[in-house]
N, C-alpha and C positions, 0 to 999 in steps of 0.2 A: 287519874292521871288528869291531865288538861284536856279541855275538848280539842279537836281539831282546828285548826287555823285555816280561816276560809280566804284565800287570796283575794277575792273580789268583794270582802268588806274590809273596810268602805270601797264604795264604788271607784277603781282605779281608771275606769274607760271615759270618762268626762262624758262624750255623746254617744259614745258605743254600748254594745252588750259585752259584759264580762265572760268568760267561762272559764273554771277553776282547772286547772290541767296539774294535779299533782299538790306541789307547794307552789306553783306559779300560775300564772292565768295568762289568757290571749284575750284580744279585744276584737270584735268585728264593729268594723266601722260604717256608719252612713255614708252615702256617695259623696259628700262635702268633705270628708277630712280622713286623714291617714295618720300613720304613726302607730307607735307602741300603744298610745293612750288616747288615740284619736284625738290628739290637739292640734295636729297641723292642717291646716285648712289646703285643699287640692286646689292647684293652680291648673285649671283648665284651660287657661290661654297658652300655657306653656308651650304647646305644639301648633298653636294657630296663628296662621298670619293674615290679617284682614285686609283686603286689597283697596286700592285708592283712597289712602289715608285714614281708612276705618281704624277704630280703637277695639279691640278686644276687651270685654268686661267679662269677670266672674258672675255666675249667678250661683244658686244653693246648689245644683246638681249639674250643671252645664256652662257653657259659654255663650254670649251673642256678640256680634260686632255692631258696634255703634257707627253707622256710616254715615259720611258726608251727606247733605241734604239732597244729591242729586244722584245718588248711588243707593243701591237696595240688593237684597240678598244676604244669602247666610253668611258669606264672606265679603259683602260690598262689590262683587264682580260685575253688577249689572248696573247699565247707566240709564235713567229716564231720560224720555226724550221733552219731557214737560218741565218748563222751568217753576220753580217753588213748588215742586212736591216732595213732600214727606212721605216716609211708609214706617209701617212697624210691623212686628209679629212676622218675620221674615225666615224664622226659624227651618221651617219647613219648606223653603222658596217660593212660599204663597205669600205675597205680601197685600197687605190692606192700604188703600190710600187714604191717609188721614187728613190730608190737608192738600188742596189743590190750586189755590189763589184764582179761581175762576178760568183756569186754562183746561 
């Protein structure tokens, strides 16, 4: 008789882990991918609205809002009272001033 067919050979899950289920398979996808074969990037921005003209950007496993120069916070909800102030690392609503132009 022929050896049993392994539905996980060759690897059908692209970026995920394959599990044989009888003659079929299932894929366990990493956080950034979805779909039957883990080939569809997750759009983390699909449910996110960044405020004050901020732009949502997908990251490897989450999203971030790229805020206009005078706004900060996870969703760009907070306005800086200092001019020419730029912020980064606001994902946890704790922002670090990286440029202040002397103000």
